[in-house]
N, C-alpha and C positions, 0 to 999 in steps of 0.2 A: 595433592591435586594432580591427576594424571594428564597425559598428553591429550587424550580424547576430550576431556573437559576444557582444557585450554583452547582446543580447536573450536569448541562450541562458543566459548567467550569471544574468540576472534571473529567467528561468523556473525555473532550478534552485534559486535562493534562495527564491522564493515557495513552490514545491512542497515543498521540504524543511522550511520553517518550519511549514507545515500538517501535513505527515506526521510530523515529529519531535514536535510538541506533541500531536497528536491520534491518531497511529498509522495514518493513512490518507491517500490521495489524491496521493502523489508521482507514481505512474504515471498516474493519471487526468489530473491537471493537466498534466504534461509531455507525455503522449501527445496530448491534445487540442490543446495549443498547437503541437506539431510538425506534426501532421497538418493543422491549419489553415494552417500556413505552407507546405504543399506537400510535406512529407516523407512517403514511403510508410509504411503501417502497419508493415511488416516491419522497415524501417530504424529507425523510431521506437522500436519495442519493443526492438530490439537495443541501441540507444544508451542507452535508459533503464536497461536491466538492467546494462549496462557501467558506467554512472554510479553506479548504486545499490550496486555492489560497494564503491565508496569511501564514498559518503554514508552507507550503512547501517552501515559499520564505524565511522565517526566518531560517528554517532548512537548506536550501541550503546555505545560507550565513554562518551559523554556521559550516557546513562541509568544506566550502572554507577556513574559518578562521583556522580551525584545520587541514588543508591540507589532507583531506580525499578523494579528487576528482581526478580521472584519466580523463583528458580532452578528450582523444580519445574515451574512453568508454562512457563518458557523451554525446558527440555529436551523437554517433551511436544510443544510446537508446532514447535520447530526440527527435530526428527527426522522428525516426520510431514510437515512442510512440505517438507523436502528430497525426501522420497520422492514426494510429490505433484507437486513441480515437475519432477523428472526425468521422471516418467511423462508429464506434460503436454507437455514439450518434445520428447521423442523419439517419442512414440506418437501424440499427438492434436493436434499443431500445425495439422493440416489440417481440424479440425472446423469446420463452417460456423458463422460468427458469427451467422447468422440464427437458429440454434437456441440457441446459448449465451447471447447477450446478453439476450433477453427473460426467460429463466429467472433469470439473475443480477439483472437489474433488479427483478423482482418480489420476489425474496428480500431484496435490500437495502432496498427500500421497506418491507417488513414489519419488518425490523430497526430502521429509523428510527422507526417507529411504536412498537415495543416500548420503545426507549430513551427516547423522549419521554414515554411512559406511565409509565416509572419515575421520571422527573423530576417528573411530576404526582402521584406517591405511590402508584401502583398496585402491588400485590404480585404480582410476576412471577418471583420467585427460584426457584420450584419447577421451572421449565422449564430443562433443561440438556442439550444434546447432548454426546456424548463429545468431550473436548478433542482427542485425536489425530485424530479424524475431521474436526473443524473445521480443524485445521492442514493435514491432507492436502488437503482441499478448497480451502483458501486457496492452497497451493502450486500445485495443478493449475490453478486459474483464473488465477493470476498468469502462469503459463507460456504458456497458450494465448491470453490476452487482453492481455498487456502491463501488467497491473495487476489488483488484486483481493485481494492478500494482506491489506492493512490493513483495507479495508472489510468483508471477509467475516469475518476472524478476530476483530478488535477488536469489531466490531458484535455478533457472536454471543455472545462471552464477556461483554461489558458488558451486553447485554440479558439474559443469564442471571443477572446479579447480581454479577459479579466487580468488585473494586475498580478504578475507571477508571485510576488512576495506575499501579498494578502491571501491569495488563493492557497498557496502551499501552507501558510501558517494556519489558516482557518480549517482547511481540510485535515491537516495533521492533528489539530486540537480535537476536532469532531471524531476522529478515528478512535479515540479512547472509548467513547460511548458505543460505537459500532462494535468494536472488538470485545467489550465487556458483555454485550448481549449475545454475540456469537459464542464466546467462551463459556458462558453460562449454559448454553444449549449443549455444548460438547460434554460438560460435566454430567449431564443426564444420560450420555450415550457411551462414554469411555471411562475407564478407570484412571484417575489422575496419577496414581503411582506409576503407571506405565509410561507416562510422558513427562512427569514432573522434573526429573533430572535434566532432560533435554531442555525444558523450559528454563530451568535455573541458569544453565550456562548462557543461553541467549539473553536472559534478563541482565546478567552481570555485564556482558559485553555491550548490550544496548544502553544500559544505564550510564556507562562511561561515555558513550558517544552522544547521547541525546542533548546535553547542555551545549556541547561544542557545535552540534548541527544547527541549533537555533541561532546561535551567534553568527555562524557562517552565512545563514540565509539573510540576516540583517545587513551584513557588510557587502554581500554580492550585489552587483547592479542588476536591475530587472532584465537587461539584455543578456547578460552572462547567465542568469538563472534560466531564462527562456531557452538559450542555446543548449545548456546542460540537460534540461528536461527533454528537449527534442532528441538529443543524442542518446540519453539513457533509454527513452521510450523506443527509439528506432532499434537500439541494440537488443532490447527485450523482445521486440517484434521479430527481429531476424532469428533470434534463438528459438522462439516459439515456432516460426515458420519452418526452420530447419528440422525441429523435432517432429512436426507434422509429416514432412516428406520422408523422414528416416524411419518412421514407424512401420 
């Protein structure tokens, strides 16, 4: 096992610990790391989705075991997310990143402000978009950008006032079905042999982290989970904003 493969395992472990506990950032962390290492965006996205078929399955079982899932919310976001993911993978994979990225960055920045405002005690529970629309948007963005399911869906629902633990658990469990649909679309477009080894390293690291992340979410208080989601989301937004201005 060479050093590069160990690095892939480490990336998968860290990405899944954050994603499993807070419901976001596996794709962003893994994609940023792989692209920084010289992997093309297309191969990075394909490898991440292939890996997430396994890691999200383990993570979903972990959240079920720890009773973090709200079944009604799960069904709403899973069905809508699969539809949005398939649509994004087959129809709009060629959409220019220069158009999509600024819009998503501004939206996520707004969500981080709303979440941190909730932590500060502001009353924002009256604002709520339709849950299926949020799920469809998350699946769509995940397909065309290699990530975005967790940040968009978790951030929007938590900002609307949903319980952080149930939201993260339900969205994380639903992510398996979204990822499976998107990954199946990639199989028709790219050679799996090109990204299979990358996916294997991410899978091994993510599989080690997934059970720990489910337990961590169960023991964290809703307030601490809310604060951590807001901080991670704000950090991702700042990184994306910096990337936009540095291009």
